[in-house]
C-alpha positions in Angstrom: 21.9 169.8 169.8 22.4 166.9 166.4 24.3 167.2 163.7 21.2 168.7 161.6 20.9 171.2 164.1 24.4 172.2 164.4 24.4 171.9 160.0 21.6 174.4 160.6 22.8 176.3 163.4 25.9 177.1 161.7 25.0 177.9 158.4 22.7 180.7 159.4 25.6 182.3 162.3 28.4 181.4 159.6 30.1 185.9 158.7 29.6 185.5 162.7 31.4 182.6 163.7 34.8 182.4 160.2 34.3 186.3 162.5 35.4 185.0 165.5 37.8 182.6 164.6 39.5 184.6 162.9 39.5 186.9 165.8 40.7 184.4 167.9 43.3 182.6 165.4 44.5 186.5 165.6 45.1 186.7 169.5 46.6 183.5 170.1 48.8 182.3 167.1 51.2 180.6 168.9 48.9 178.0 171.2 47.1 178.0 167.5 49.7 176.9 165.7 51.3 174.5 169.2 47.6 173.4 168.5 48.0 172.5 165.2 51.4 170.3 165.7 50.7 168.2 168.0 47.1 167.5 166.2 49.3 166.6 163.3 51.9 164.3 165.7 49.2 162.2 167.0 47.3 161.4 163.7 50.2 161.5 161.3 49.7 158.5 160.0 45.8 159.0 159.6 46.6 161.9 157.8 49.1 159.7 156.0 46.0 157.1 155.3 44.1 159.9 153.8 46.2 161.9 151.8 46.9 158.5 150.1 43.8 157.5 149.4 42.7 160.8 147.7 45.4 160.7 145.6 44.5 156.5 144.3 41.0 158.0 144.2 41.9 161.1 142.2 45.1 161.1 140.3 43.4 163.2 137.3 42.0 166.1 139.7 46.9 165.9 140.3 47.3 166.9 137.0 45.1 169.3 136.5 47.0 171.3 139.5 50.0 170.5 138.1 49.9 171.1 134.8 48.4 174.5 136.5 51.0 175.5 138.2 54.2 174.7 137.0 52.7 176.8 133.3 52.0 179.9 135.7 55.5 182.0 134.8 56.7 182.8 137.7 57.2 179.5 138.5 58.9 178.4 135.7 61.0 181.1 136.5 62.4 179.3 139.6 62.7 176.4 138.5 64.7 177.5 135.9 66.0 180.0 139.4 67.4 176.7 141.3 68.0 173.9 138.7 70.6 177.0 137.4 71.8 177.2 140.8 71.3 173.2 141.5 73.2 172.7 138.6 76.1 175.2 139.8 76.0 174.1 143.1 75.9 170.1 142.7 78.1 169.3 139.1 77.0 165.2 138.4 79.8 163.8 139.7 80.1 160.7 137.6 81.2 163.1 135.0 84.9 162.4 135.0 84.6 159.1 135.9 83.5 159.0 132.5 85.7 160.6 130.8 88.8 158.7 132.4 87.2 155.2 131.7 87.0 155.8 128.0 90.0 156.8 128.0 91.0 153.6 130.3 89.0 151.0 127.5 91.0 153.6 123.9 94.3 152.8 125.8 93.8 149.3 127.3 92.9 148.3 123.2 95.7 150.5 121.7 92.8 153.2 120.1 92.4 151.2 117.3 89.0 149.6 116.6 88.3 146.0 117.9 85.7 145.8 114.2 88.2 146.4 111.7 90.9 147.1 113.2 91.7 151.0 111.7 92.9 153.3 114.1 93.2 156.3 115.8 94.2 159.4 113.8 92.1 158.5 110.5 88.8 157.4 111.9 86.9 158.3 114.9 86.6 155.8 117.6 83.6 155.7 120.2 83.4 153.3 123.2 80.8 150.2 122.2 78.9 147.7 125.4 79.6 144.6 124.0 76.1 143.5 125.9 74.4 145.8 124.5 72.1 147.9 127.1 68.7 146.5 125.9 69.8 143.0 126.5 70.7 144.2 130.1 74.3 144.8 129.4 76.6 146.3 132.1 77.0 149.5 131.9 79.9 151.1 133.2 82.3 147.2 134.0 85.2 148.0 131.3 84.2 144.0 130.5 81.5 145.3 129.2 83.2 148.0 126.7 85.8 147.5 123.7 87.3 150.0 121.5 84.9 151.0 118.2 85.6 153.8 115.3 81.6 156.4 114.4 81.1 153.3 111.3 81.0 149.7 113.0 79.2 150.9 115.9 76.6 152.6 114.1 76.2 149.5 112.0 76.4 147.5 114.8 73.4 148.5 116.7 72.4 145.9 119.7 73.1 143.5 117.7 75.7 140.9 120.0 78.8 140.0 118.3 78.1 136.7 117.9 75.5 137.6 116.1 77.4 139.1 113.1 78.5 138.0 110.8 82.9 138.8 110.4 83.2 138.9 106.4 
């Protein structure tokens, strides 16, 4: 029986074949599950390559599916609940670190703006990056942080200290 004959036979007897397959799976559930797992382990690399090729060829299908899937109200609710539980069980560890670092910088600079010299009770102090992040400055290095009042910090923007004109 060649490929074309098998195809014709399948199309002609499709309902009967599918019914028999379904019945077999129901009666031999564990065997089918084990066989499937063995086949997947044996063909893992082939399946990965196939999946990668399919994703590369069909990015619009993936976007459409993702959009449709996540727009379902039950999925939205599930995702919100998951995020709530995750945030509850995994508090941000770097938050305490940032607070401590901020206080150390303020203390090091005597609670004084390093640009204009104003002190804490009269002005809102912020932590500023000497080398801006947009210029590849390091985010949490003490050497790159300085105390600045909100006026000086906002006026400076992402300009380097060396480029600022001191009046």
